[in-house]
MIKE-588026 format. One line per 5 residues: their letters; for each residue x, y, z of N, C-alpha, C. Coordinates in Angstrom, 2 decimals, always signed. Layout:
BEGIN
a) X,Y,Z,X,Y,Z,X,Y,Z  ... $
***
This chain:
BEGIN
mssap) -63.63,+36.79,+9.78,-62.16,+36.48,+9.80,-62.01,+35.17,+10.61  -61.30,+34.27,+10.09,-61.08,+33.03,+10.72,-59.77,+32.96,+11.62  -59.91,+32.45,+12.78,-58.67,+32.29,+13.45,-57.81,+31.17,+13.31  -56.55,+31.28,+13.42,-55.63,+30.05,+13.13,-55.79,+29.16,+14.31  -55.60,+27.85,+14.06,-55.73,+26.81,+15.22,-54.59,+27.09,+16.24 $
gpqdd) -54.80,+27.10,+17.38,-53.91,+27.32,+18.48,-53.42,+25.95,+19.17  -52.60,+26.15,+20.18,-52.12,+24.93,+20.82,-53.30,+24.04,+21.31  -54.23,+24.68,+21.85,-55.31,+23.94,+22.43,-56.12,+23.01,+21.32  -55.90,+23.33,+20.13,-56.39,+22.54,+19.02,-55.54,+21.45,+18.44  -54.37,+21.38,+18.96,-53.33,+20.37,+18.39,-53.36,+19.16,+19.19 $
pdlgd) -53.81,+18.03,+18.63,-53.87,+16.70,+19.26,-52.50,+16.13,+19.76  -51.47,+16.65,+19.10,-50.08,+16.12,+19.48,-49.66,+16.90,+20.82  -50.24,+17.92,+21.21,-49.87,+18.59,+22.43,-50.43,+18.13,+23.68  -49.75,+17.79,+24.68,-50.31,+17.28,+25.93,-50.37,+18.33,+26.99  -50.31,+17.93,+28.19,-50.48,+18.80,+29.37,-49.26,+19.76,+29.44 $
vvvsr) -49.57,+20.93,+30.17,-48.58,+21.78,+30.43,-47.73,+21.26,+31.63  -46.47,+21.20,+31.43,-45.50,+20.65,+32.43,-44.95,+21.86,+33.27  -44.56,+22.93,+32.61,-44.13,+24.11,+33.23,-44.83,+25.23,+32.46  -45.61,+26.10,+33.35,-46.28,+27.16,+32.69,-45.46,+28.42,+32.45  -45.95,+29.20,+31.62,-45.39,+30.56,+31.22,-44.86,+31.34,+32.55 $
dqiae) -45.89,+31.41,+33.40,-45.67,+32.11,+34.69,-44.61,+31.57,+35.63  -44.59,+30.12,+35.66,-43.50,+29.52,+36.43,-42.14,+29.72,+35.84  -42.06,+29.75,+34.48,-40.80,+29.91,+33.67,-40.32,+31.27,+34.13  -41.28,+32.33,+33.91,-40.85,+33.74,+34.19,-40.29,+33.88,+35.56  -41.00,+33.38,+36.53,-40.49,+33.53,+38.00,-39.22,+32.80,+38.16 $
rvadl) -38.97,+31.56,+37.70,-37.74,+30.85,+37.88,-36.65,+31.49,+37.13  -36.82,+31.98,+35.88,-35.80,+32.73,+35.17,-35.35,+33.92,+35.92  -36.27,+34.66,+36.46,-35.85,+35.84,+37.30,-34.97,+35.42,+38.45  -35.40,+34.30,+39.17,-34.63,+33.81,+40.29,-33.17,+33.42,+39.90  -33.08,+32.63,+38.81,-31.90,+32.29,+38.16,-30.96,+33.53,+37.77 $
gaqit) -31.56,+34.56,+37.18,-30.83,+35.66,+36.79,-30.24,+36.46,+38.14  -31.09,+36.41,+39.16,-30.57,+37.07,+40.40,-29.50,+36.31,+41.05  -29.49,+34.93,+41.06,-28.58,+34.16,+41.62,-27.19,+34.27,+40.73  -27.39,+34.25,+39.46,-26.12,+34.45,+38.58,-25.54,+35.77,+38.74  -26.31,+36.72,+38.92,-25.92,+38.18,+39.18,-25.04,+38.20,+40.38 $
adyag) -25.56,+37.55,+41.48,-24.90,+37.62,+42.77,-23.56,+36.83,+42.72  -23.65,+35.58,+41.98,-22.48,+34.71,+41.97,-21.35,+35.31,+41.01  -21.63,+36.03,+40.05,-20.63,+36.62,+39.08,-20.45,+38.13,+39.35  -20.75,+38.62,+40.42,-20.67,+40.05,+40.82,-19.27,+40.53,+40.46  -19.08,+41.68,+39.75,-17.90,+42.12,+39.37,-17.18,+41.50,+38.23 $
rapll) -17.82,+40.53,+37.61,-17.29,+39.77,+36.42,-18.32,+39.96,+35.34  -17.91,+39.66,+34.06,-18.72,+39.70,+32.89,-18.78,+38.27,+32.23  -19.70,+37.43,+32.72,-19.63,+36.05,+32.21,-20.07,+36.07,+30.67  -19.56,+34.96,+30.10,-19.91,+34.72,+28.68,-20.85,+33.64,+28.67  -22.07,+33.85,+28.13,-23.08,+32.89,+28.11,-22.97,+32.18,+26.80 $
vgvlk) -22.79,+30.84,+26.92,-22.71,+30.00,+25.66,-24.07,+29.27,+25.51  -24.93,+29.73,+24.51,-26.17,+29.12,+24.26,-25.96,+27.87,+23.33  -26.64,+26.71,+23.71,-26.59,+25.56,+22.87,-27.88,+25.62,+22.06  -27.62,+25.80,+20.78,-28.69,+26.00,+19.76,-29.27,+24.65,+19.37  -30.48,+24.52,+18.98,-31.40,+25.70,+18.80,-32.23,+25.88,+20.02 $
gafvf) -32.38,+24.83,+20.83,-33.36,+24.84,+21.95,-33.21,+25.89,+22.99  -31.96,+26.32,+23.30,-31.69,+27.23,+24.51,-31.88,+28.55,+24.10  -32.26,+28.89,+22.74,-32.15,+30.41,+22.43,-33.33,+31.21,+23.21  -34.43,+30.66,+23.34,-35.48,+31.33,+24.04,-35.13,+31.58,+25.54  -34.70,+30.49,+26.21,-34.28,+30.59,+27.56,-33.13,+31.60,+27.84 $
madla) -32.16,+31.50,+26.84,-30.94,+32.31,+27.07,-31.29,+33.73,+26.78  -32.18,+34.05,+25.95,-32.73,+35.52,+25.74,-33.35,+36.05,+27.03  -34.23,+35.21,+27.67,-34.87,+35.62,+28.76,-33.81,+35.68,+30.03  -33.05,+34.71,+30.19,-31.94,+34.65,+31.26,-31.09,+35.85,+31.19  -30.64,+36.18,+29.91,-29.66,+37.34,+29.84,-30.28,+38.60,+30.33 $
raidl) -31.57,+38.81,+30.04,-32.20,+40.05,+30.35,-32.36,+40.00,+32.00  -32.34,+38.85,+32.64,-32.59,+38.82,+34.03,-31.34,+38.88,+34.75  -30.16,+38.98,+34.13,-28.81,+39.04,+34.75,-28.44,+40.56,+34.76  -28.18,+41.02,+35.81,-27.83,+42.51,+35.91,-26.34,+42.70,+36.07  -25.76,+42.24,+34.94,-24.15,+42.37,+34.79,-24.10,+42.49,+33.32 $
pvefd) -22.73,+42.96,+32.87,-22.53,+42.99,+31.45,-22.19,+41.45,+31.09  -22.92,+41.05,+30.12,-22.74,+39.68,+29.55,-22.34,+39.67,+28.07  -21.74,+38.73,+27.65,-21.46,+38.48,+26.25,-22.12,+37.15,+25.85  -22.39,+36.98,+24.53,-23.07,+35.86,+24.05,-22.29,+35.05,+22.92  -22.31,+33.90,+22.99,-21.85,+33.05,+21.80,-22.65,+31.77,+21.81 $
fmais) -22.70,+31.07,+20.68,-23.55,+29.88,+20.40,-22.81,+28.80,+19.86  -23.26,+27.54,+20.28,-22.85,+26.34,+19.64,-24.08,+25.58,+19.11  -23.88,+24.89,+18.24,-24.82,+23.93,+17.73,-24.30,+22.56,+17.90  -24.99,+21.65,+18.69,-24.65,+20.27,+18.82,-25.86,+19.38,+18.49  -25.41,+18.41,+17.79,-26.52,+17.48,+17.34,-26.32,+16.08,+17.87 $
sygaa) -27.48,+15.59,+18.64,-27.40,+14.23,+19.08,-28.94,+13.62,+18.90  -29.72,+14.41,+18.33,-31.16,+13.94,+18.06,-31.48,+13.85,+16.65  -31.09,+14.84,+15.95,-31.82,+14.93,+14.44,-33.22,+15.20,+14.55  -34.04,+14.55,+13.89,-35.49,+14.88,+13.91,-36.20,+13.88,+14.69  -35.42,+13.05,+15.48,-36.07,+12.11,+16.44,-36.47,+12.58,+17.78 $
tktsg) -37.21,+11.81,+18.53,-37.43,+12.22,+19.86,-36.66,+11.48,+20.90  -35.80,+10.73,+20.38,-34.74,+9.97,+21.27,-33.44,+10.30,+20.78  -32.44,+10.53,+21.70,-31.09,+10.86,+21.36,-30.43,+9.66,+20.61  -29.64,+9.97,+19.68,-28.94,+8.88,+18.98,-27.71,+8.32,+19.69  -27.24,+9.21,+20.64,-26.06,+8.81,+21.46,-24.69,+9.33,+20.64 $
vvriv) -24.79,+9.73,+19.50,-23.70,+10.29,+18.66,-23.72,+11.85,+18.80  -22.68,+12.41,+19.27,-22.60,+13.84,+19.49,-21.70,+14.42,+18.48  -22.20,+15.53,+17.80,-21.28,+16.17,+16.92,-21.49,+17.72,+17.00  -20.41,+18.52,+16.77,-20.64,+19.96,+16.84,-20.94,+20.42,+15.38  -22.06,+21.11,+15.29,-22.61,+21.58,+14.01,-22.12,+22.87,+13.77 $
kdldl) -22.10,+23.78,+14.88,-21.57,+25.17,+14.82,-20.77,+25.38,+16.00  -19.49,+25.75,+15.85,-18.54,+26.03,+16.94,-18.64,+27.47,+17.44  -18.03,+27.85,+18.41,-17.96,+29.05,+18.96,-17.15,+30.03,+18.12  -17.43,+31.30,+18.24,-16.76,+32.35,+17.54,-15.60,+32.99,+18.47  -15.85,+32.95,+19.78,-15.00,+33.62,+20.74,-13.96,+32.77,+21.40 $
dlsgr) -12.92,+33.24,+21.78,-11.84,+32.58,+22.50,-12.40,+32.54,+24.03  -12.22,+31.27,+24.60,-12.72,+31.17,+25.89,-11.58,+31.37,+27.11  -10.39,+31.43,+26.62,-9.28,+31.50,+27.59,-9.47,+32.62,+28.51  -9.40,+32.31,+29.80,-9.53,+33.26,+30.96,-10.94,+33.79,+31.09  -11.88,+33.31,+30.43,-13.21,+33.85,+30.59,-14.01,+33.00,+31.60 $
dvliv) -15.04,+33.60,+32.23,-16.05,+33.02,+33.04,-17.10,+32.53,+32.19  -17.23,+31.27,+31.84,-18.28,+30.73,+30.76,-19.35,+30.06,+31.53  -20.60,+30.44,+31.06,-21.73,+29.82,+31.60,-22.51,+29.08,+30.35  -22.45,+27.80,+30.43,-23.23,+27.08,+29.25,-24.58,+27.03,+29.70  -25.47,+27.58,+28.65,-26.96,+27.67,+28.84,-27.56,+26.59,+27.98 $
ediid) -28.24,+25.55,+28.72,-28.93,+24.49,+28.06,-30.43,+24.53,+28.25  -31.09,+23.93,+27.29,-32.53,+23.87,+27.27,-32.93,+22.75,+28.22  -32.44,+21.54,+28.00,-32.86,+20.36,+28.62,-31.67,+19.43,+28.87  -31.63,+18.75,+29.89,-30.52,+17.64,+30.05,-31.29,+16.27,+30.22  -30.89,+15.33,+29.36,-31.50,+14.04,+29.39,-30.42,+13.18,+30.06 $
sgltl) -29.74,+12.39,+29.33,-28.61,+11.44,+29.88,-27.48,+12.19,+30.41  -27.23,+13.38,+29.86,-26.04,+14.13,+30.34,-24.88,+13.79,+29.56  -25.00,+12.89,+28.61,-23.79,+12.55,+27.66,-23.35,+13.68,+26.81  -24.44,+14.38,+26.19,-23.98,+15.53,+25.37,-23.43,+16.67,+26.21  -23.89,+16.87,+27.38,-23.25,+17.85,+28.29,-21.84,+17.38,+28.70 $
qylrr) -21.61,+16.15,+29.08,-20.17,+15.75,+29.40,-19.27,+16.05,+28.31  -19.73,+15.75,+26.98,-18.93,+15.96,+25.82,-18.61,+17.51,+25.65  -19.69,+18.31,+25.82,-19.48,+19.75,+25.63,-18.61,+20.31,+26.77  -18.73,+19.91,+27.96,-17.91,+20.22,+29.14,-16.41,+19.96,+28.81  -16.12,+18.70,+28.47,-14.77,+18.42,+28.04,-14.13,+19.24,+26.96 $
nlqar) -15.03,+19.45,+25.97,-14.48,+20.26,+24.71,-14.25,+21.70,+25.26  -15.11,+22.25,+25.93,-14.94,+23.63,+26.40,-13.82,+23.82,+27.43  -13.72,+22.97,+28.37,-12.71,+23.00,+29.30,-11.39,+22.99,+28.86  -11.20,+22.20,+27.63,-9.93,+22.26,+26.96,-9.47,+23.59,+26.39  -10.45,+24.57,+26.32,-10.15,+25.81,+25.82,-9.82,+26.82,+26.94 $
npasl) -9.43,+26.35,+28.15,-8.87,+27.16,+29.18,-9.69,+28.33,+29.69  -11.03,+28.11,+30.01,-11.73,+29.11,+30.57,-11.31,+29.37,+32.08  -11.56,+30.63,+32.62,-11.26,+30.77,+34.08,-12.25,+29.97,+34.89  -13.54,+29.78,+34.36,-14.56,+28.96,+35.16,-15.52,+28.48,+34.02  -16.14,+27.35,+34.46,-17.10,+26.72,+33.49,-18.12,+26.16,+34.24 $
evcal) -19.39,+26.73,+34.11,-20.55,+26.32,+34.84,-21.68,+26.04,+33.83  -22.79,+25.40,+34.36,-23.88,+25.09,+33.50,-25.28,+25.61,+34.08  -26.06,+26.19,+33.26,-27.46,+26.57,+33.62,-28.31,+25.99,+32.76  -29.09,+24.97,+33.24,-30.12,+24.20,+32.45,-31.51,+24.52,+32.86  -32.40,+24.83,+31.95,-33.79,+25.11,+32.22,-34.43,+23.86,+32.74 $
lvrqg) -34.30,+22.76,+32.18,-34.91,+21.48,+32.52,-33.94,+20.37,+32.75  -34.19,+19.47,+33.70,-33.48,+18.27,+33.78,-34.66,+17.13,+33.92  -34.53,+16.27,+32.92,-35.47,+15.13,+32.88,-35.09,+14.00,+33.91  -35.98,+13.87,+34.86,-35.58,+12.92,+36.00,-35.37,+11.54,+35.49  -34.42,+10.89,+36.14,-34.22,+9.45,+36.02,-33.50,+9.08,+34.69 $
qqqge) -33.04,+10.07,+33.99,-32.32,+9.81,+32.63,-30.82,+9.89,+32.70  -30.22,+10.45,+33.84,-28.84,+10.89,+33.84,-27.99,+9.67,+34.06  -26.84,+9.72,+33.44,-25.90,+8.59,+33.64,-24.70,+9.19,+34.33  -24.68,+9.24,+35.69,-23.60,+9.76,+36.56,-23.97,+11.16,+36.98  -23.06,+11.83,+37.81,-23.24,+12.96,+38.43,-23.10,+14.19,+37.38 $
lglry) -24.04,+15.05,+37.29,-23.99,+16.15,+36.26,-23.19,+17.33,+36.82  -23.28,+17.64,+38.10,-22.67,+18.89,+38.59,-23.16,+20.14,+38.04  -24.51,+20.29,+37.97,-25.14,+21.46,+37.45,-25.17,+22.51,+38.53  -24.79,+23.76,+38.18,-24.67,+24.82,+39.15,-26.08,+25.55,+39.27  -26.74,+25.57,+38.03,-28.15,+26.31,+38.07,-29.10,+25.32,+37.30 $
vgfsi) -30.31,+25.11,+37.92,-31.31,+24.21,+37.35,-32.58,+24.97,+37.49  -33.43,+25.03,+36.33,-34.60,+25.71,+36.46,-35.73,+24.80,+37.03  -35.77,+23.59,+36.36,-36.87,+22.65,+36.82,-36.50,+21.22,+36.66  -36.87,+20.37,+37.43,-36.64,+18.92,+37.35,-38.11,+18.36,+36.89  -38.10,+17.71,+35.75,-39.33,+17.28,+35.21,-39.40,+15.67,+35.00 $
ppdfv) -40.72,+15.24,+34.85,-40.78,+13.67,+34.61,-40.05,+13.42,+33.23  -39.87,+12.12,+32.96,-39.19,+11.81,+31.82,-39.88,+11.76,+30.54  -41.01,+12.52,+30.51,-41.75,+12.56,+29.14,-41.05,+13.49,+28.16  -41.26,+13.17,+26.92,-40.70,+14.10,+25.83,-41.49,+15.30,+25.93  -40.87,+16.51,+26.01,-41.54,+17.87,+26.19,-41.12,+18.72,+25.07 $
lgygl) -41.89,+19.68,+24.77,-41.64,+20.76,+23.73,-42.20,+22.11,+24.29  -41.74,+23.15,+23.48,-42.21,+24.50,+23.75,-41.07,+25.27,+24.47  -41.18,+26.53,+24.40,-40.21,+27.44,+25.10,-38.80,+27.12,+24.51  -38.64,+26.91,+23.21,-37.44,+26.75,+22.54,-37.23,+25.26,+22.17  -37.94,+24.28,+22.99,-37.82,+22.89,+22.64,-38.73,+22.54,+21.44 $
dvaer) -38.30,+21.58,+20.58,-39.01,+21.27,+19.44,-39.26,+19.85,+19.23  -40.01,+19.44,+18.22,-40.03,+18.15,+17.54,-40.05,+18.57,+16.08  -38.97,+18.09,+15.33,-38.84,+18.34,+13.95,-39.19,+19.80,+13.57  -38.49,+20.68,+14.44,-38.44,+22.19,+14.28,-39.79,+22.78,+14.63  -40.73,+22.15,+15.12,-42.02,+22.70,+15.40,-42.16,+22.84,+16.92 $
yrnlp) -43.09,+23.92,+17.31,-43.52,+24.18,+18.61,-42.38,+24.98,+19.51  -41.34,+25.39,+18.87,-40.34,+26.19,+19.79,-40.99,+27.44,+20.23  -42.03,+28.04,+19.64,-42.52,+29.21,+20.09,-43.69,+29.22,+21.07  -43.97,+28.03,+21.50,-44.92,+27.98,+22.60,-44.38,+28.65,+23.83  -45.24,+29.31,+24.62,-44.78,+29.99,+25.86,-44.51,+29.24,+27.00 $
dvrty) -44.98,+27.95,+26.98,-44.80,+27.02,+28.17,-44.20,+25.70,+27.67  -43.97,+24.87,+28.61,-43.39,+23.52,+28.28,-44.50,+22.61,+28.42  -44.66,+21.73,+27.39,-45.82,+20.76,+27.29,-45.34,+19.33,+26.98  -46.00,+18.31,+27.34,-45.70,+17.05,+26.90,-46.25,+16.93,+25.28  -45.61,+15.94,+24.74,-45.73,+15.67,+23.33,-46.40,+14.30,+23.24 $
rgap) -47.55,+14.23,+22.61,-48.33,+12.95,+22.42,-48.21,+12.40,+21.02  -47.61,+13.22,+20.08,-47.52,+12.72,+18.85,-46.68,+11.56,+18.54  -46.56,+11.03,+17.40,-45.66,+9.83,+17.01,-44.33,+10.51,+16.73  -43.21,+9.83,+17.32,-41.85,+10.31,+17.00,-41.49,+10.39,+15.64 $
***
């Protein structure tokens, strides 16, 4: 029986930036913090597809409150490893945000331009509160103050993948976050 090639055999995968164990520990901490901050309320988690789905699933299980879910898909990358700078909503929310405590769940923040667009768009829908929980913030890429309430990890400006992050739809299922050595 032959075994399928694993991540250790893939020349495009670089070093582990955030390990599976580090992610699990930090997600548990974030879940506890969100549970305390939203005590007595039922936050609506808004996942930004596709990258945030793995993080959001783990985070939701770490929050000891009733939570609801909705998803948006926003495009600013396409198949590239650099943002195009043009943001568009590919899939909008199904739920009404009026009067709701909304927590945007993001996989990674680069320049913050997509997040600024998303915040403006969702704030116009009259939520009771609107906060952001990002797994990763890429250092030195932000343009202006982001005002992030919850952050998992601050990482170097390398292109990374795994734990929901991809390149051309590949590598989302890796259990850790790694650098990408392949050609964009």
